[in-house]
N, C-alpha and C positions, 0 to 999 in steps of 0.2 A: 867769648862771649857764653854766657850760661842762660839767663832769662831771655825771653823771646825780645828781640829789638822790636822797636815801637813799629816799623813798616811789616812786621811778622805778625805783631798785636793786631794790625789793622786786617790782615788777612785771615787770622784766627777768627775773628769775630765774624767776618764773610761766611767763613766754614761752618761756624757754630749755627748760623741763620738758616742752614739748610735742613737741620734738624729739628724735630719736633720736642726731644729732650736734649739739653745742653751736654750731658754725658757722652750721647752718642758719638759726639765729634771727637772722642779723645784720641782714636787711632790716627786719624789724620793729623791732628795737631801734634802726637808722639813725633809721626815723619815729619812734621815740619820742623819741631825742634830739633831733630837728628841731621835734617838737610843742613840746618844754621850751623851747628855747632859739630858735626861729624860722630857725635853720639849723643846720649839723652842725659843730660846732666842732672845734679840732684836739686840745684835751683831753679831747672827748668821745669821739674816735676811739681815741685811747689808751685811754680808759676802757673802752669797747667791747670792745677788743682783749684787756684785761686778763678780762672777764667771761666772753669766749668761749675764752680760751687760743689767740687767734691772735695773728698779728705785725699792729701798726700799718698795713703795707704791704698786708696782705691786707684790710684793712678799708676804706682810702682807693682800694684798686685796684677793689673792687666799688662803692663810694660814686659814684665818678666815672663809671661807666658809666651812670648814671641820670641823667635831666637833673632829676627833681622834688627831688633832694637839691643843697642850695645851701651854700656852705664861706665865705660872707661874710655880714653882715647884709642882710636886703632889708626892702622895706618890710611893713606890716602886711598889704597886700594887693599880690600878684604879678599883673600883669596880662600874660597872654600870647595875643598877637594871631597868628592863624595867618596864616602867609605862602606856604602852598603853592598847586598850582597852580587848584584849583577856587575857594580864597578870593581869590587874586589875580585871577582873572577876574570876581569879582563886587565888586571894589572894596576888598580889604583893604589893598592900599597906601596908599589914601586915608584909610581908616580908622586906619591907622598915622600918618600925617602929622598926621589930626586930634587924635589921642590926645596925640601929642607936644606939639602946641599948647596942648590943654586943660589937660595937667599941665605944661608948661613945662620939661619934660625931653626928652633923646633915649632911644631905645630903649636899653635896656642900663642905665640909670640910676634913681635913687629920688629921689623929690621932697625937698626939703630939710625936711620935717616927719616924713619917715620913714612916710609912710602909704602910698605907692604906688610900685611897682618896675615898670618897663615893658618887656617883653622880646617880642621876634619868637619865633613858636613854628614847630616842623614840623607835618605834618599832625596834626588833632586828630578824626580818625576820625567826622568829621560832614559830609563834602562835600555832601550832599543840603541842608544847612541854613546853606550859606556866605552871607556870610562870618561866621567863628566867633572868638571869643575865650574865654579862661577866665580868670577870676578865682580862685586859689588853688585851680585845678584844677576849678571846678566851670564848667560850660558855659553860654554865652550864645550865642544862634542868630540869624542874619539880622542882624546889629547894623548899625544905621544911625549915623550921626554924633549924630542926636539921642537915640537909645538909649544912646550912650555917655556924653554928656553927664548924662542923668538918672541912668545907673548911678554915675556919679561923685559925684554931689550926694547920692544916695541913701547912699552908702558914707561920704561924709564925715558924713552926718547920724546914720549909725547905724541907717537903714531896713531894711538887709538883713542885719544882724547874726544873725536867726533862719536865714538862708540861707546866708551865707558867714562862716565863723569864720575867725580870724586864721591867717596862713600856717603852715602845720606841720601842723594839724590836720586828720588824715585823716576822722574822725568823731566824733561827741560822745558815742556810746554805747560804751564799752569791753567789748571781749570778755572774759568770764571763764568757762573752762572747769575745773570742779571735777576735781581729780585722778583721780576714778573714772570718769570720762568720757574720758579722752584715748583715744586711737585705740590706743595701743600699738604703732606702728609699730617695727619691729627696726632696729638698726644693719644697714645694707647689709653691713657686713664679717660679719656673722652668718648671714646668708643664702645658702645653698649649694644650694637647688632652684631650678629655671627658674620662671618667672612662672606662677600657677595658669592663666592662659588659655590657656597654648599645650600643647596635647595632646602626650603622649608616646605614640610609636607604635614598637612592637617589630617588626622586620621581620627578613628573611632578608639577611644582609650578602654572602652568596656571589654 
């Protein structure tokens, strides 16, 4: 599938209604598209542009800023091995070479069965737990080569299905906000007063 399904279009409109400006819903809708297809397709970006009344260029310009959005098919599980300083000092380079050997692919590739994509990653904000990796953005800490092998075997056998959903799934519980519970944020163009937390003082201008 490429464009959003009918059910996801309904959900997209619900998400859009939460924002005073339609285009502010772009990132949640990109996630919705990626959850549906596993990556963000060209047709999906055009569809999101239509839904938000913006240009496809604005959609791709925003989407390409973020590493988590993919624009080509990836594996069911995207494995990101941290390669920055703390992890490098504690063996992430050796871990990456082991991962390539275990999976039979080079970093940046996907296994022939479509199950795993292996990537190098920048800092994963867990430097005290190095070396780290993420599987579909779920952290794994202080990973040894034995840990990696066990993780791959568990993923292949479905032993981690409760912990790690397929790529693109942010969470299993979809947020639903009833219309009468919306925060009611005004359109920024309608705001004329200064922020409420900045006191206004009246003094002598002379």
